[in-house]
N, C-alpha and C positions, 0 to 999 in steps of 0.2 A: 166555387170553382177557381182554380189557380190560373191567374192571367200571366202568360209568358211573353215578355217583350221580344221585339225582333232581335235585339242585341243578345239577349239571354239565349235565344234559339241558335244564333250563330256561334256563340261561345260554348254551347252544349253544357249549360250550367243549371238546368232544371234540377230540382232536389232529387228526383228519381235517378237521373243520369249521374249526378255527383255521387250518390250513394253507391251506384254500380261501379263508378270509377275507383272508389276507395276499396271496394270489394276485390276488384282485379288487382290493384296495387298490393293489398294484403296477401293475396294468393301468390303473386310473383315474388314478393320478398321471402315468404315462407318456402316456396318451392326452390328458389335459388339457394337458399341456405341449406336445404335438405338434400338437394341433388347436385349442387356444385357447378351448374352451367354458368358461363360467362357471357356478358353481352357481346353481340357480334354485329358487324356491318351486314346490311342486306339480309337480315335474319328470315324474312319471309320467302327468300329464295334459297339461301344456303344453310339455314338452320334446320336440317331434317332430323327430327327426334320424335319418333312414333310414341315413345313412353311419355314424353311431355304432352303431346297431343291428347293422349288418353287421360292424363291427370287433369288437364285443362277441361276436358269434357266432363269428367267426374265432378268438377267444381261448378259445372253448368254454364261454361263460357264458350262452347262451340254450338253451331247450328241454332243460335238463339232466335233467329227470325223464322225458323221452321214451325209450321203449325203444330199445336199440341197433339193433333190427330196422329202425327208421325213421330212424336216423341220430343218435339221442340218446345220452346217457351212462348212462341207466338209474339216475340217482342218486335219492335220496329227496327228500321235500318240505322237510326241514330244510336240505338243501344249497341248494335254490332260495331258502329263507328267508334264509340267510346272504348269498347273492348279492344278493337284492332289498334286503336291509337296507343293505348297503354302497353300492349304487347310489342308493337314495333318500336316504340320509344324506349322500352327496356332492353331491346335487342334479344328478345326471347326467341327460342328455336321453334318457330311455328310452321316451317315450310311443309311438313308432311300433310297437314290438313288444310293449308291455306287456300289453295285453288278450289277445292271442293266446297269449302265454306263460303268463300268470297263470290264465286261465279256459278258453280253448278247448282248450289241450293236454290237461289232465287229463280234460276232458269227452270229447274225441275218443277217448282211451285207453279210457274206460269205456263210451261209447255209440256211437262212430262205426262205420260200416261199414268193411270192409277197404279198399274203394276210397277212401273219405274219408281214412282214416289214411295211405295211401300217397301221396295227393295233397297233403295239408295238413301233416302232421307234419314231413316234411323241410324244408318252408319255414319253419316255426316254429323248428326247430333252426338254420336259416340266417339267422334274423332278418329274413326278407323277407315274412312273412305279416302283413298289417295288417288287423285285424278289428275291427268294431264289434259291439256287443251291443244288440239291439232288445228291451227289456223295457218300460220305462215308457211311459205314454200320457197324454194330456192329462187324462183322467179316472181314470187308474189309475197312480198313482206308486208309493208304497210298497205299496199294496194291489194286487198283481199279479193277484189273482183276479178283479178288476173289468175286466181287459183285454178289449177287444172286437175287436181285429184278428183277422180270420177267414181261415182257409185252407179253401177249399171243394173237395171232390173233383171232378175232371173225368175224362174218358176218357183223357187223356194225362198226367195228373198232378194239379196243384193250382193253384187261383186264389187269389191273396193280395190282400186288401183291408184297409185300415186305416191307422193312422199311429202312429209312435213319436216320443217327444220326449226331449230332453236326451240325445241319442245322441252320445256323445263320439267324435270322430274320424271320423265317417261320411263327411265330405267328402274324406278322404284314404284311407279304407279300401278294400280290394278286395272285402270281403264283409261281410255283416251276419248275425248269428245271430238269427233272429226267433222270438219267443214268440208263438204265435197259437192261437186257439180252433179246434178241428177237429170239435167235436160240440156240440149245443145245450146251453145253460146248464142245469144241474140245481141249483136253489137250495138243495137240501139237501146238495149236495156241490160247493161252489163251486170247489174246486181240481181237479176232474175235468174231462176233455175238452180239455186243452191239449197242444200238441205244439211241437216246435222244427224250424226249417228253416234251412239254410245258403244264403243268397241272394246271388248276385253283385251288386255294387253298381251295375253297368252294365245291369242287367236293364231291358227296356222296361217303362214304367209305374212305375218306381221314381224318386222325386224327393227329392233332398236339399236342404233349405232351411236356411240358416244361422241360428243364434241367436247374436248378438253380445253379449258381456257389456259391463258398464259401462265397462271399461277399453279397449273397442274391439277386443278380441281374439275370435277365433273358434275355440272348442273344441267347442261343443255344436251340435246340429242337430235339426231335425224331419225325419223321414223318412216320406214318404207313399207308400203302395202302392195303385195303381189298377189292378186286373185284371192283376196281375203273374203271368205263367205260370211255374210252376216244375215241374220233373220229379220223379219219385219218388226219384231219386238225391239230391235236395236235402233229403229227410227226414233229420233228425238224431235218432238214437235211435228209440224206438218210438212210434208214434202213440198219443196218450193218455197218455204218460209224461212230458209236458212239465214238469209241476209238480215231480215228483221230480228231474228233471234240473236245473231252474233253482235249486231249493233247494240242490243240491250245489254248483252254480256260485257262488251267492251266499256260501257258506261260505268259498270261496277269496277271493272279492272283498272280503269284509268283515273278514277276520281278519288280513291280512298286514301287513308293516311300513309299507306305503304308507298305512295308516290311523292311524299314530301319528307318522310321520316327514316328513309333507309340508312342515312348517315347519322342518326341521332346519337348513337353510341360514340362515334368520333367526336361530335360537337360537345357532348356532355363531358367526356373525359378530358378534352382539350381545355375547356373553360375552367375545369377544376384544377388543372395543372398550372396554368399561367398565373402570374401575379396580377393583382387587381390594380392596374395602372389606367391612366386616362385613355391611353391608346387601346388597351384591351377592352376597356368598358365601352368605347365607341364601336369597336368591332363587334362585341357581343350585342350591343344595341341594334346595329344594322342587321345582324343575323335574326335577332328576335323580331324586328319589324317585318322583315321579309317573310319569316315563317308564319307570323300571325296573320298577315294578309292572305297568304296562300291557304292557311287553315280555314279562314272564314269562307273562301271560295269553295273549298273542298266540302265543308260542312253544309253549305247552302245547296250544293249538288246532291249530297246525301239526303237532305230533307226533301228535295224535289223528286228524287227517285222513289222515296217512300210514298210520295203522293201519286206515283205512277206517271209522272211527266217525263217527256223525252228530254234527256240531258246530254245527248251525244256531243254537241259542240262544246258545252261548258266542261264536260268531262275531259275532252281533248285539251282544253286550256289548262285544267289542273295538271294533267300529265306533262304537258310542254313546260309550264312555268315551274312545277314542282321538281321535276327531274333536272332542270337547269339549276335550280337552287341546290339540289343535292350535290351536283358536280362542283358548284362554286364553294360549297361548304367544306369540301375536301381541300380545295386550294387554300382556303382561309385557315383551316386547321394547320396545314403544313407551314404556312407563313408564321403563324403564332408560335409554333414549336421550334423554329429554327435555332433560337439562341438558348434553348433549355437543355439541361443534361439528358442523355439518353434514358429512356424508360422502356423496358421491354414490352409491357402490355400495351402501352400507348403507341409505341412504334408499330406493333402488330396491327392495331386498329387502323392507324393511318395508312399502312401499307395495303391493308385490305380495301380501304376506301379508295386508294389510287388504282388498284387493280380492277375494282368493280366500276370505277368512274365512267369509263366509256359506254358501259352497258345501260346506264340509267336512262339515257336519251334515246336508246335504240329499241329496247323491248317494249311491247305494248303499242307499237307504231312509232316510227322515227319522228322526231319533233318537226322536221322539215315538211314531211307529208301532212302531219296533223295541222301545221300552220296554214297550209294550203286549203285543207278541208275547212278550218274555221273561217278563213277568209271568204271562201266560196259560200259557206252557209250564211255569214253575216251579210254578204252582198245580196243574197236571195231574200233576206228578211225585209 
């Protein structure tokens, strides 16, 4: 039996995982040469390429944690971590399938009905399920317990009313997983009384309104629900269990490599462009040291999630520290490039990094709110 040290586990350097890492790198090199895509900043949000997602699936790199019963490979979350790390580091256009693979797949395995699993999991494995997540609201961003979107019981199912905001990819998605209140607010137990629903994006009464960012791009949306009729088959998990389910989802959303590597394309291009001086070597060393520390924390959370342990607080730490690192890395790249001759491709990457910079610490829960959550959680322990 192979004995894996704690350090090897944190660096994800087991032979099987290293072999998988090289397989993904080979795929990316070949696919980029064949199809001409270029590394981009924030590729897991802005790099929507359905054809790439299908090619990635054909290579066996989507839905890898899904049980073989539903077409997956039944691999662990560290396997998916390695794949995700390579994809984001390369700036590959993964946005189309990313949310479904990252969040919806593990939630379906844990909470979905057999019908939902058989319908949706094979499409995740095939890289053809495009899902949005409806959590945040205009008055309930990081504090999801303040959400007011409501699902009311009817004779034939449920009636959904409310609105969600900052919903990434809803204008291209086929479905949205909605977090809604299903029982009256109990002020003494604010987290109780929520449920989740899988709602087709073309449902009558569902309106997707674009939110265009300052660079003129369209990633976010406001989604309005006006008397949207949904059947009992749309219920995701148990009624009243929504908070537990969302907390589990957010651990996957907040702790992965996409929270520390969104600016990898900028960092890589910058360090290749600057001269190797003592100053640049020191700066590169600082970047590497920060990244490696964050990566070890992120990998340790992935391993704990694989063991079924609650990692909400540590995932929030990864998101807080990782997105701050992403913001700082854009500033560092800009400083290093100040005295270099203009380069069109590099300038485009840095400009994209600056444009996306404010979003890093906002999406997935603002860092200020997450710090409060971590502090409260640590005090309670």
